[in-house]
C-alpha positions as CSV (number, residue, x, y, z in Angstrom):
1,X,1.2,3.1,-11.6
2,X,-2.1,4.7,-11.5
3,X,-3.5,5.0,-8.0
4,X,-6.3,3.8,-10.0
5,X,-5.0,0.6,-10.9
6,X,-2.8,0.2,-7.5
7,X,-5.6,0.5,-5.6
8,X,-6.9,-2.5,-7.7
9,X,-4.1,-4.6,-8.4
10,X,-3.1,-4.2,-4.3
11,X,-7.0,-5.0,-3.5
12,X,-7.7,-2.4,-0.7
13,X,-10.4,-1.6,-3.3
14,X,-11.7,-4.9,-5.3
15,X,-12.9,-3.1,-8.6
16,X,-10.9,-0.5,-10.7
17,X,-14.4,1.0,-11.4
18,X,-15.3,1.0,-7.4
19,X,-11.0,2.7,-7.1
20,X,-12.0,5.5,-9.6
21,X,-15.6,6.9,-8.2
22,X,-14.1,6.6,-5.2
23,X,-11.1,8.4,-6.3
24,X,-13.6,11.5,-8.0
25,X,-15.4,11.7,-5.1
26,X,-12.1,12.8,-2.7
27,X,-12.3,9.4,-0.2
28,X,-8.3,8.9,-1.7
29,X,-5.4,10.9,-0.9
30,X,-1.7,10.5,-1.4
31,X,0.4,12.0,1.1
32,X,-2.5,14.0,2.5
33,X,-3.0,15.4,-0.9
34,X,-6.6,14.8,-2.5
35,X,-5.9,12.8,-5.3
36,X,-6.7,11.7,-9.6
37,X,-6.9,8.4,-10.5
38,X,-4.3,9.0,-12.9
39,X,-1.7,10.0,-9.9
40,X,1.4,8.4,-10.2
41,X,1.7,6.0,-7.0
42,X,5.9,5.2,-5.8
43,X,7.3,3.5,-3.2
44,X,6.9,5.3,-0.1
45,X,3.7,7.0,-0.5
46,X,1.1,7.3,2.0
47,X,-2.5,6.3,1.0
48,X,-5.6,7.3,3.4
49,X,-9.0,6.0,1.9
50,X,-11.9,6.8,3.7
51,X,-15.0,5.3,3.2
52,X,-18.5,7.5,3.4
53,X,-19.3,5.4,7.3
54,X,-16.1,7.5,8.4
55,X,-13.7,4.9,8.7
56,X,-10.0,5.1,7.2
57,X,-7.5,3.3,6.3
58,X,-3.8,4.5,5.6
59,X,-1.0,2.5,3.7
60,X,2.4,2.6,2.7
61,X,3.4,1.5,-0.2
62,X,5.7,-0.9,-0.2
63,X,6.3,-2.6,-3.8
64,X,4.5,-2.2,-7.1
65,X,3.7,-4.9,-9.5
66,X,1.3,-4.9,-12.5
67,X,-0.2,-8.2,-11.6
68,X,-0.4,-10.0,-8.6
69,X,-2.5,-12.9,-7.0
70,X,-4.5,-12.3,-3.5
71,X,-1.9,-14.3,-1.8
72,X,1.2,-11.5,-3.0
73,X,-1.3,-8.3,-3.2
74,X,-0.9,-7.8,0.7
75,X,2.7,-7.5,0.5
76,X,2.4,-4.4,-2.0
77,X,1.6,-2.3,1.2
78,X,1.5,-1.9,5.3
79,X,-1.2,-0.6,6.6
80,X,-0.1,2.0,9.3
């Protein structure tokens, strides 16, 4: 699954356009490497999201789903 779509479906970022913008500005890394919106996400990848305010979130991909509910979204990743 594409990184921008994964961030939206997992609700790490609310909207896909916002996810794409964060990725293009270099705020998102996958396994320590700056990513592109089209980067393929796989189980056990570590996604690092940095905000312009300096907050950083590290999440390990546990599961990939094409569709998720608000309740199920948090099961797709583990914050580390």
